[in-house]
Phi, psi and omega in degrees: 000324179297320180294322178297315180296318179296317178299316180296316181295314180296323178295319178295323182280354178085011179270074190291325180296316179293321179297323177295321178295319178296318180297320179295317178296318180297315182294326177293316178295324178296319178298319178295323179294321178297317179295318180295322179294321177297317178298321176299317178300316181298314181293322178296320178293324182295330180264003171113000177277089184252330182279123179057025182301310183296315183295323179293312182294318181292329177281329180280331184230069180289148178234128183288175180286162176293151173265145178291132183265000178230083186295327180294323177291327180296321179296319180290326177294322178297320179295320179293320184290328179289330179282338181267006183291349180289339180268082180277118177247134179291136180249138176251107182266106176261138179268108180272138178242180182244183182296326179298319178298315178299315182298321180286330179278321190242337188302201191294345183273353183256000000 
């Protein structure tokens, strides 16, 4: 959370190089956290926690989104996206799930 706040403050102040460095450190730590969470899932399954294992671990240990590591490019993309807002395209958001979701809903426990 400290890195997120620092990144936001540096971006607001226009210190984009420092903000990029903070984003890189945050993204590296985020990658390690994702790997550690995956290892936790594997170990929990190995000792028998199979029902709702993924949903419990993901709700107990949420991991935020990546931070953009090129803040200057982000600013130019924002300028482009505001000029392209006249092209409204309808979006169909389908929620895709995985095999684990199917297994928990329909599998052997139901």
